Steps between C-alpha positions, in 0.01 A plus 500: 500500500479879502584502869822303434612760239411782735708346782790439261489865391504620861794272577690626195446862605615426852823332382588741215654775719731246664612368160597852389691552826682169461604594145672810640678316781872468437760253615800638690708439185259703286513784751881489508529493120259792469719697745818402312339606173410841646856535637641418154294774334595746776869414452469555123330837557773603745779373268635320807747246361559329835129453565443374145787250533369374835168400338644322196632143487849463355350310202241776435402568139267778386344466157443872462243687292786606270546137395833476684588251772665656806691334785502604863818706445344667193183601686689634801724709270224621265268617776762636742656711219148606392543370146143381561287678757168424663355836599144385570368154580193360660288357618623148426216271402634146532387145546749296699504121489682329786674174403698448820858612440404674176234762429365631173374857481327649200309817443546860401598839632465853360850628445686802361866593472781528249681246286833636380366851558180440302177520703271198516166443670234233501390184669781253558381142486739262674566144605742451792646179638609519865707246698506460877851538641491427873279776645476723191374490141726570204392592149635238260337598173291785362332541165309815413337694223390861492142554389365842412 
């Protein structure tokens, strides 16, 4: 009986490292969404309206930390005119769930910038919904809250 438990323990130890590796493995969609998410944050930091627009679906809605809902046109305008800035961001800690043509990303990122000229800083917790559009991923919806 003791021998059976001993063998089971050895087998569990031998398999455990592979389980941790498998948990970190990502699908091509997860990798692509993670890259799109990083590009989105970089575009916000750069106040690059064209790059922001290229990553957002036409039906995009952002439920912002201010309590306001913003459309794609709103976000492009607000960030490219620097009404809201992202001066520091990273690293992004996100879990990405791949559902085929849709992906859900949720997590947090340390962030700092200005909102209407007033400085803000903290950990931004977010939920993003991405949609596959041919060979790229577009952000359809974002909800966030700023934690201290």
